Backbone bond lengths (Angstrom), bond angles and torsions (degrees), N, CA, C in turn:
res aa  C-N    CA-C-N  psi(-1)  N-CA   C-N-CA  omega(-1)  CA-C   N-CA-C  phi
1 M - - - 1.467 - - 1.532 110.73 -
2 L 1.317 115.87 -46.10 1.465 120.89 -179.28 1.525 110.62 -63.19
3 I 1.340 115.56 -41.68 1.466 119.51 -179.54 1.523 110.27 -63.71
4 A 1.334 116.14 -40.45 1.465 120.63 179.18 1.523 111.17 -63.89
5 Q 1.332 116.64 -39.42 1.463 120.56 178.94 1.527 111.19 -66.47
6 L 1.339 115.43 -42.60 1.455 119.37 179.05 1.524 110.95 -64.53
7 T 1.343 115.65 -41.42 1.468 119.82 178.32 1.518 111.39 -62.40
8 D 1.325 116.31 -42.27 1.460 121.19 179.66 1.523 111.08 -65.33
9 H 1.334 115.57 -42.32 1.466 119.95 179.07 1.523 110.34 -64.14
10 A 1.332 117.52 -43.07 1.459 121.27 179.75 1.517 110.84 -64.27
11 S 1.320 116.34 -39.03 1.467 120.65 179.46 1.523 110.97 -64.26
12 R 1.336 116.57 -44.43 1.456 120.23 179.62 1.537 111.27 -66.43
13 Y 1.335 115.75 -37.91 1.470 119.54 179.62 1.523 110.47 -66.79
14 L 1.332 116.56 -41.48 1.459 120.73 179.55 1.520 110.98 -64.64
15 S 1.334 116.78 -40.13 1.469 121.10 178.41 1.527 110.37 -62.97
16 A 1.332 116.12 -42.20 1.465 120.40 178.79 1.521 110.88 -66.11
17 A 1.334 115.75 -38.58 1.464 119.66 -179.79 1.516 111.44 -65.55
18 L 1.331 116.57 -40.59 1.460 120.96 -179.13 1.523 112.10 -68.23
19 S 1.328 116.94 -24.91 1.465 120.67 -179.31 1.520 112.56 -87.19
20 S 1.330 117.40 -9.06 1.468 121.66 -178.60 1.530 109.69 -129.25
21 P 1.332 118.69 119.76 1.469 121.15 178.95 1.531 112.55 -57.72
22 A 1.340 116.92 -38.21 1.467 120.24 -179.38 1.530 110.70 -66.27
23 E 1.317 116.74 -45.00 1.463 120.72 178.58 1.532 110.97 -64.63
24 L 1.331 116.38 -38.82 1.463 120.52 179.01 1.520 110.72 -63.93
25 F 1.340 115.77 -43.30 1.472 119.76 178.22 1.522 110.61 -63.77
26 A 1.345 116.36 -39.95 1.468 120.36 178.53 1.518 110.77 -63.20
27 L 1.340 116.75 -41.23 1.460 120.94 179.81 1.523 111.56 -64.78
28 V 1.337 115.56 -45.38 1.467 119.47 178.45 1.525 110.43 -62.43
29 S 1.331 116.73 -40.97 1.469 121.27 -179.30 1.520 111.48 -61.30
30 V 1.337 117.49 -45.34 1.460 119.91 -177.34 1.524 111.53 -71.05
31 V 1.348 116.06 -32.75 1.471 118.65 176.91 1.533 110.31 -66.08
32 I 1.337 116.41 -45.02 1.466 120.23 178.62 1.522 110.60 -63.65
33 A 1.343 116.81 -43.40 1.465 120.91 179.54 1.526 111.20 -60.68
34 G 1.349 115.33 -43.34 1.465 118.79 177.80 1.510 111.87 -64.40
35 G 1.344 116.54 -37.66 1.462 120.11 177.28 1.517 112.25 -63.89
36 L 1.343 116.75 -39.29 1.470 120.37 178.22 1.522 111.48 -65.60
37 V 1.331 116.74 -39.05 1.466 120.53 176.10 1.519 110.28 -61.50
38 L 1.322 116.35 -41.57 1.466 120.71 179.21 1.524 111.07 -64.56
39 V 1.333 116.95 -43.72 1.467 120.86 179.42 1.528 110.99 -63.65
40 S 1.346 116.38 -37.68 1.473 120.04 -178.46 1.528 112.25 -62.41
41 S 1.319 117.30 -20.52 1.465 120.42 178.75 1.525 111.77 -67.63
42 F 1.334 116.46 -19.66 1.459 120.78 -177.97 1.529 112.99 -103.38
43 V 1.333 116.95 -1.02 1.465 121.27 -177.38 1.521 109.68 -90.60
44 K 1.342 116.43 136.11 1.464 120.67 -175.85 1.535 113.33 -105.08
45 T 1.338 118.26 -24.78 1.460 120.42 -177.00 1.523 110.91 -98.77
46 M 1.339 115.16 154.91 1.460 120.43 -166.72 1.520 114.28 -75.15
47 I 1.326 118.42 -40.65 1.462 119.45 -175.62 1.528 111.95 -64.19
48 P 1.340 120.32 -50.52 1.472 118.91 175.11 1.529 112.79 -59.58
49 L 1.322 116.31 -35.06 1.458 120.14 179.48 1.529 110.96 -63.43
50 R 1.333 117.16 -40.99 1.466 121.05 178.20 1.534 111.18 -66.33
51 W 1.337 116.67 -40.17 1.471 119.43 177.95 1.529 110.51 -61.31
52 L 1.323 116.21 -43.86 1.465 119.88 178.85 1.526 111.40 -63.70
53 A 1.330 116.07 -38.98 1.465 120.31 178.85 1.528 110.73 -63.87
54 I 1.346 116.26 -42.80 1.468 119.95 179.52 1.526 110.54 -64.30
55 G 1.343 116.75 -43.57 1.461 120.19 177.90 1.520 112.39 -59.66
56 S 1.329 116.29 -43.86 1.472 119.42 179.16 1.526 111.16 -67.54
57 N 1.353 116.55 -35.07 1.472 119.36 176.96 1.522 111.60 -60.31
58 F 1.328 117.19 -44.90 1.466 120.78 179.34 1.534 111.04 -64.50
59 G 1.329 115.64 -37.99 1.458 118.75 177.91 1.513 112.47 -63.22
60 F 1.333 115.48 -44.53 1.471 119.06 179.93 1.533 111.58 -70.62
61 V 1.344 116.86 -32.10 1.474 119.73 175.81 1.526 110.22 -63.18
62 A 1.341 115.98 -44.01 1.470 119.58 178.69 1.519 111.10 -62.35
63 Y 1.314 116.55 -43.36 1.470 119.85 178.99 1.531 110.94 -64.34
64 G 1.342 115.34 -44.29 1.461 119.43 -179.07 1.510 112.52 -63.47
65 A 1.348 117.10 -33.00 1.464 120.31 -179.05 1.527 111.92 -78.14
66 L 1.328 117.28 -36.22 1.462 120.79 -173.93 1.525 113.84 -91.34
67 H 1.330 117.32 -26.25 1.468 118.54 -171.96 1.536 113.74 -68.26
68 P 1.317 124.69 -47.59 1.465 128.66 -8.18 1.535 111.49 -96.77
69 S 1.366 114.66 160.58 1.464 120.95 174.91 1.530 106.55 -141.25
70 I 1.312 116.08 96.84 1.470 121.87 -172.77 1.533 112.47 -60.79
71 P 1.358 119.73 -46.57 1.468 118.55 179.21 1.535 112.86 -58.40
72 M 1.334 116.88 -42.89 1.464 120.33 178.37 1.522 110.71 -64.31
73 L 1.326 116.90 -42.05 1.460 121.23 179.22 1.519 111.45 -60.41
74 L 1.330 117.31 -48.21 1.471 121.29 -177.74 1.525 111.66 -66.44
75 L 1.340 116.50 -41.84 1.459 120.42 -178.32 1.530 111.21 -60.93
76 H 1.324 116.49 -52.09 1.469 119.39 -174.45 1.525 112.17 -77.84
77 A 1.316 117.44 -25.71 1.462 119.48 172.76 1.529 110.35 -65.61
78 A 1.335 116.48 -34.89 1.467 120.69 176.81 1.526 111.68 -72.62
79 L 1.344 116.95 -32.17 1.464 120.77 -178.11 1.524 113.18 -75.99
80 V 1.332 117.73 -25.05 1.470 120.59 -178.25 1.532 112.10 -58.13
81 P 1.348 120.68 -55.12 1.474 119.14 -179.62 1.523 113.05 -64.56
82 I 1.333 117.33 -31.95 1.467 119.99 178.64 1.521 110.25 -64.56
83 N 1.331 116.29 -47.84 1.461 119.88 179.79 1.523 112.14 -67.67
84 L 1.344 117.71 -35.01 1.463 120.75 176.39 1.527 110.96 -64.29
85 Y 1.331 116.18 -41.06 1.469 120.46 178.59 1.520 110.90 -63.99
86 R 1.331 116.64 -45.45 1.462 120.50 -179.57 1.531 111.26 -66.13
87 L 1.336 116.50 -35.03 1.460 120.33 176.90 1.525 110.42 -64.74
88 A 1.325 116.85 -46.64 1.466 120.86 178.81 1.524 110.63 -60.31
89 E 1.319 116.36 -38.16 1.457 121.73 178.45 1.528 110.80 -62.91
90 M 1.330 116.37 -44.16 1.462 121.30 178.95 1.531 111.96 -64.98
91 V 1.333 116.44 -40.91 1.474 120.52 -179.96 1.519 110.22 -65.34
92 R 1.335 117.60 -43.29 1.474 120.78 177.77 1.512 110.91 -61.51
93 L 1.320 116.20 -43.09 1.453 121.90 -179.61 1.529 110.46 -60.01
94 T 1.337 116.71 -46.13 1.452 121.74 -178.64 1.518 111.54 -65.84
95 R 1.339 117.05 -40.92 1.464 120.31 179.76 1.517 111.64 -64.56
96 R 1.324 116.46 -40.17 1.471 119.47 179.21 1.516 111.25 -65.16
97 V 1.319 115.58 -39.77 1.465 119.72 178.77 1.519 110.41 -62.67
98 R 1.332 116.39 -45.65 1.463 120.10 -179.71 1.518 111.63 -65.70
99 A 1.344 116.66 -33.76 1.463 120.63 -177.19 1.512 112.55 -64.89
100 V 1.328 117.22 -27.72 1.471 120.11 -178.06 1.518 111.94 -107.32
101 S 1.319 117.13 11.22 1.468 120.02 -174.78 1.512 113.22 -64.90
102 G 1.331 117.48 -18.80 1.456 118.77 -179.85 1.511 113.56 -93.41
103 S 1.306 118.39 2.10 1.464 120.91 -177.70 1.516 111.59 -73.89
104 G 1.318 115.59 161.97 1.461 120.08 -176.31 1.516 113.12 -66.03
105 D 1.346 116.46 -67.53 1.459 120.19 179.08 1.524 107.54 -84.71
106 V 1.319 116.00 77.20 1.461 121.62 -169.03 1.516 112.54 -59.72
107 L 1.310 117.91 -45.42 1.457 120.60 -174.11 1.527 111.04 -62.29
108 A 1.322 117.22 -47.97 1.463 120.46 -179.58 1.523 111.60 -64.96
109 V 1.337 116.92 -40.38 1.466 120.58 -179.64 1.520 110.67 -65.59
110 W 1.328 117.11 -41.11 1.465 120.90 178.26 1.524 111.45 -61.16
111 L 1.328 115.35 -39.35 1.460 118.99 -172.39 1.524 113.63 -77.70
112 K 1.326 117.91 -34.03 1.455 121.16 -170.81 1.532 114.74 -53.25
113 P 1.357 120.00 -42.53 1.469 118.20 -179.03 1.528 114.64 -63.60
114 Y 1.331 117.12 -15.96 1.468 120.70 -174.70 1.528 111.84 -112.82
115 M 1.332 116.23 11.95 1.463 119.93 -176.73 1.527 110.70 -106.60
116 R 1.317 115.69 151.33 1.457 122.29 176.61 1.519 109.65 -102.29
117 S 1.326 115.10 134.56 1.464 120.71 -177.65 1.533 110.74 -93.01
118 K 1.330 114.93 142.95 1.462 120.01 179.08 1.524 109.57 -146.75
119 K 1.332 116.83 133.19 1.464 121.89 177.84 1.523 108.71 -93.92
120 L 1.337 115.77 134.21 1.462 121.50 -176.42 1.522 110.00 -124.97
121 A 1.329 115.62 143.75 1.459 121.18 -179.81 1.523 111.04 -81.24
122 D 1.318 115.31 163.82 1.464 121.33 177.67 1.528 110.44 -58.26
123 G 1.329 116.82 132.83 1.455 121.95 178.44 1.525 114.84 87.41
124 T 1.329 117.34 -4.31 1.468 120.00 178.75 1.525 110.48 -65.30
125 V 1.316 116.36 132.11 1.464 121.45 176.59 1.525 107.90 -90.10
126 L 1.323 116.33 114.75 1.463 121.21 -178.49 1.526 110.55 -72.33
127 F 1.312 116.19 -44.83 1.466 121.55 172.16 1.524 108.35 -156.58
128 R 1.319 115.44 156.56 1.455 121.99 -178.26 1.525 111.43 -109.67
129 K 1.291 115.18 157.74 1.469 120.38 175.73 1.530 109.69 -56.51
130 D 1.330 116.23 136.42 1.468 125.54 179.59 1.531 113.45 78.71
131 D 1.356 118.20 -0.64 1.467 119.13 170.83 1.525 109.41 -66.94
132 I 1.333 116.42 153.97 1.465 120.82 174.74 1.527 109.02 -71.39
133 G 1.320 117.04 129.35 1.457 121.50 -179.56 1.517 111.53 -89.22
134 D 1.345 117.22 106.01 1.463 120.94 -179.43 1.521 112.51 -119.32
135 R 1.346 118.11 4.40 1.458 121.52 179.11 1.524 110.16 -143.49
136 M 1.341 114.94 151.92 1.459 121.49 172.81 1.528 107.46 -112.53
137 Y 1.332 117.98 151.20 1.460 121.15 -169.79 1.531 112.09 -126.47
138 L 1.342 113.53 154.44 1.457 122.22 172.23 1.520 106.59 -132.20
139 L 1.317 116.97 123.13 1.462 120.89 -179.37 1.528 109.13 -83.20
140 A 1.328 116.33 120.18 1.467 121.43 179.71 1.524 111.21 -92.81
141 E 1.347 117.16 -43.03 1.465 121.57 -179.38 1.521 109.16 -143.15
142 G 1.345 115.31 149.24 1.454 120.43 177.14 1.521 112.77 94.45
143 R 1.330 114.43 -155.84 1.471 120.07 -179.04 1.520 109.37 -146.50
144 I 1.321 115.33 135.08 1.463 122.31 177.32 1.518 108.61 -112.16
145 E 1.335 116.27 130.71 1.464 120.91 -179.79 1.528 109.92 -110.35
146 F 1.336 114.89 135.49 1.461 120.21 170.28 1.526 106.65 -88.18
147 V 1.309 114.57 108.67 1.470 121.65 -166.47 1.523 112.50 -58.95
148 E 1.321 117.88 -44.69 1.468 121.16 -172.08 1.522 113.46 -66.28
149 I 1.333 116.79 -28.97 1.477 118.66 -175.53 1.531 112.59 -116.72
150 G 1.332 117.51 -5.25 1.455 120.46 177.85 1.517 115.01 70.72
151 V 1.315 118.08 18.88 1.466 122.84 178.86 1.518 109.04 -95.12
152 S 1.337 116.97 141.81 1.463 121.06 -176.86 1.523 111.63 -113.39
153 V 1.330 114.58 152.63 1.462 123.06 173.64 1.520 107.71 -103.74
154 T 1.323 116.93 133.65 1.456 121.63 -179.64 1.526 109.60 -106.33
155 P 1.346 117.96 161.45 1.471 120.83 -178.48 1.528 113.34 -52.70
156 G 1.330 114.68 137.49 1.461 120.89 -178.67 1.514 114.00 97.17
157 E 1.332 116.90 -10.99 1.465 120.21 -178.30 1.528 111.44 -91.72
158 I 1.342 114.12 145.19 1.464 122.25 175.05 1.523 108.17 -95.68
159 F 1.331 116.38 142.15 1.464 119.65 178.06 1.526 109.72 -152.11
160 G 1.327 115.35 165.86 1.459 120.94 178.06 1.508 114.42 86.40
161 E 1.354 116.60 9.18 1.463 119.19 -176.56 1.522 113.22 -83.66
162 L 1.328 117.86 -21.22 1.464 120.15 -174.03 1.530 112.58 -64.67
163 A 1.333 116.78 -29.16 1.472 119.48 -178.76 1.528 111.40 -62.70
164 F 1.348 117.85 -29.52 1.467 120.70 178.32 1.524 111.80 -64.35
165 F 1.334 116.49 -25.35 1.459 120.72 -172.87 1.529 113.01 -108.52
166 S 1.316 117.68 -5.22 1.459 119.69 179.24 1.529 109.89 -78.99
167 P 1.340 118.60 152.51 1.474 121.27 -177.10 1.528 113.66 -58.42
168 N 1.339 117.05 -39.95 1.471 119.44 -178.11 1.534 112.93 -98.76
169 R 1.341 117.46 0.05 1.458 124.17 176.39 1.527 112.93 57.06
170 T 1.326 117.31 38.22 1.461 121.78 179.43 1.523 110.49 -113.58
171 R 1.331 115.43 158.28 1.459 121.64 179.01 1.523 110.49 -73.33
172 A 1.319 115.29 137.74 1.463 120.23 179.34 1.522 111.65 -88.53
173 L 1.356 117.32 -20.08 1.457 121.81 -176.04 1.529 110.15 -139.97
174 T 1.324 115.32 166.92 1.461 122.10 175.22 1.529 108.90 -99.44
175 A 1.331 117.26 131.25 1.465 122.29 179.67 1.523 109.47 -108.01
176 R 1.339 116.11 124.21 1.464 121.48 -176.96 1.520 110.36 -129.74
177 C 1.342 115.99 142.56 1.457 121.21 -179.43 1.528 110.99 -76.59
178 I 1.311 116.26 133.13 1.467 122.60 171.79 1.519 106.29 -108.44
179 G 1.314 116.32 101.99 1.451 121.03 -172.16 1.522 110.29 83.12
180 K 1.327 115.88 -177.69 1.465 119.87 178.46 1.528 109.46 -71.95
181 C 1.331 116.34 137.63 1.462 121.18 -176.54 1.532 110.90 -131.48
182 T 1.319 115.08 149.43 1.462 121.88 168.91 1.519 106.96 -117.24
183 V 1.325 115.27 119.80 1.467 120.96 -173.87 1.523 108.98 -121.47
184 L 1.325 115.92 134.26 1.464 121.61 173.81 1.521 107.95 -103.32
185 S 1.337 116.55 142.94 1.464 119.69 -178.52 1.521 110.47 -136.17
186 I 1.333 114.88 154.18 1.464 122.00 177.71 1.521 108.30 -133.36
187 D 1.332 116.81 137.37 1.459 119.97 -177.89 1.528 110.86 -81.91
188 E 1.312 115.77 164.66 1.462 121.47 -175.11 1.523 112.32 -63.93
189 S 1.339 117.45 -37.08 1.461 120.57 -177.77 1.528 111.41 -62.70
190 T 1.337 117.19 -47.64 1.462 120.90 179.33 1.523 111.11 -65.11
191 L 1.324 116.32 -38.98 1.464 120.02 178.50 1.522 110.95 -62.07
192 K 1.328 117.29 -39.52 1.459 120.62 178.26 1.524 111.50 -65.80
193 Q 1.343 116.57 -37.74 1.463 119.40 177.56 1.523 110.65 -61.24
194 L 1.323 116.53 -45.00 1.467 120.48 177.02 1.521 110.99 -61.63
195 Y 1.302 115.48 -41.50 1.470 121.10 -177.76 1.529 111.13 -63.79
196 Y 1.335 116.29 -45.94 1.467 120.21 -176.81 1.523 112.63 -73.19
197 Q 1.342 116.98 -32.32 1.453 119.59 -173.99 1.519 113.26 -84.92
198 N 1.326 118.48 -20.49 1.458 119.87 -176.48 1.524 110.19 -136.91
199 P 1.329 118.09 105.61 1.466 121.18 -178.84 1.523 113.17 -59.56
200 A 1.340 116.85 -34.07 1.467 119.47 -179.82 1.526 110.89 -63.83
201 F 1.338 116.24 -39.38 1.460 119.87 176.84 1.526 110.57 -63.73
202 G 1.345 115.81 -44.36 1.465 119.50 178.74 1.509 111.72 -59.18
203 F 1.343 116.50 -40.16 1.463 119.93 179.49 1.526 110.62 -65.60
204 K 1.338 116.88 -41.39 1.467 120.20 177.73 1.528 111.03 -62.32
205 L 1.324 116.33 -40.03 1.458 120.31 179.98 1.526 110.81 -65.14
206 I 1.332 116.38 -41.98 1.462 120.25 177.99 1.527 110.52 -63.50
207 R 1.340 116.74 -40.38 1.462 120.33 177.61 1.524 111.19 -62.67
208 L 1.350 115.88 -37.92 1.468 119.63 177.64 1.520 110.52 -62.16
209 V 1.336 116.79 -46.84 1.465 121.31 -179.93 1.520 110.37 -63.18
210 A 1.338 116.75 -44.19 1.463 120.50 179.92 1.520 110.86 -63.16
211 G 1.334 116.19 -40.22 1.464 119.99 177.88 1.511 112.16 -63.83
212 R 1.352 115.31 -39.59 1.466 119.67 179.28 1.532 110.51 -65.04
213 L 1.317 116.71 -44.04 1.466 120.49 178.85 1.527 110.88 -64.41
214 S 1.337 115.93 -39.28 1.467 119.72 178.07 1.521 110.83 -63.52
215 A 1.342 116.46 -40.57 1.470 120.01 178.07 1.521 111.01 -64.29
216 D 1.347 116.77 -38.51 1.465 120.26 177.70 1.526 110.98 -63.69
217 V 1.331 116.02 -41.35 1.473 119.79 178.53 1.520 110.24 -63.87
218 Q 1.327 116.86 -43.04 1.463 120.22 179.00 1.526 111.39 -63.62
219 R 1.356 115.41 -40.07 1.460 119.07 178.88 1.526 111.04 -63.86
220 L 1.341 116.67 -43.58 1.463 120.28 178.67 1.525 111.24 -65.45
221 S 1.331 116.98 -38.79 1.462 120.72 178.21 1.528 110.59 -63.46
222 A 1.357 115.38 -40.59 1.465 119.43 178.05 1.525 110.93 -64.89
223 D 1.339 116.51 -40.03 1.470 119.84 178.23 1.525 110.82 -63.80
224 V 1.339 115.98 -43.29 1.467 119.52 178.52 1.519 110.73 -62.89
225 Q 1.339 116.97 -42.34 1.454 120.93 179.25 1.523 111.23 -63.81
226 R 1.334 115.82 -40.31 1.463 119.86 179.12 1.525 111.11 -64.47
227 L 1.337 116.36 -45.15 1.468 120.27 179.04 1.528 111.05 -63.29
228 T 1.334 116.14 -39.64 1.462 120.01 178.43 1.516 110.97 -63.25
229 T 1.332 116.46 -43.21 1.477 121.36 178.92 1.515 110.80 -63.59
230 E 1.353 115.84 -41.70 1.473 119.29 179.92 1.526 110.77 -64.83
231 R 1.332 118.20 -40.96 1.465 121.03 179.31 1.518 111.06 -66.43
232 E 1.339 116.17 -40.31 1.461 119.02 178.21 1.526 110.52 -64.44
233 A 1.338 115.91 -38.82 1.465 119.68 178.18 1.527 110.62 -65.43
234 Q 1.352 116.29 -40.73 1.458 120.08 177.84 1.524 111.34 -62.93
235 R 1.324 115.80 -42.41 1.466 119.72 178.33 1.522 111.18 -63.61
236 A 1.346 115.92 -40.59 1.468 119.43 178.72 1.522 110.46 -63.69
237 D 1.355 115.34 -39.73 1.473 118.99 178.46 1.527 110.63 -64.72
238 Q 1.367 115.56 -40.88 1.459 119.23 179.54 1.529 111.51 -63.97
239 V 1.346 115.84 -41.95 1.470 120.06 177.98 1.511 110.56 -63.30
240 A 1.343 116.41 -42.36 1.463 120.35 -179.81 1.524 110.70 -65.11
241 T 1.346 115.16 -39.20 1.478 119.36 179.96 1.526 110.01 -64.55
242 K 1.343 117.43 -43.34 1.451 121.08 178.69 1.523 111.85 -63.94
243 A 1.330 115.38 -37.92 1.475 119.35 179.35 1.520 110.47 -65.73
244 D 1.370 116.33 -40.73 1.465 119.72 179.10 1.526 110.27 -65.97
245 A 1.337 116.30 -37.12 1.459 119.36 -179.69 1.532 110.62 -68.06
246 T 1.322 117.09 -36.56 1.464 120.79 178.82 1.508 112.10 -66.47
247 D 1.356 114.03 -40.52 1.451 119.00 178.56 1.524 109.94 -65.89
């Protein structure tokens, strides 16, 4: 019964639409808008997604104005400038990334236009171990020390990125300022936009993370080797001491 009613209603609506150019245009507009929404479900990158959103907004605005449907008209009319602004933002971001793609230290150069600068006093703790990692950093001036391992970051180095890739997204170490520091930071949302819009940037970021993990493995291997050497030396001293006592 319900299916028959829906079929009858659709048939009457289609007949009315075909008899009125305005209704026909409204019907075509909403069908196209719905199709764009459906297509956007399969899109992974932001710029095409924004274009599809803008197209569907115009379709729903046309339907809302001609049908008429005031709530639909107001909603999508409000979404048009928002999506246009976000699209322009994405295009600017992509152009800036491409403009510096030939530079030497590509990753740092790409990031600087989107980072916020902050001056920190001596002894300031930038983040603590087990804090949630929601920003990545670039040291512009001064020195940052990772307290637990005694390793320092020098100007020009990027740090704090590993928390984005860890399962629990927490900091593995505490970062503290040694002297006055100027630190630039970028939030996770902007970093993801750069990552999705430019594959070369994503590859550089992955290489940075892989390099950091490799350095950690080398550091741990060196520590293990040092401890092994110290224990062997202690054992040799103990053997020598026992031999001297026997003599």
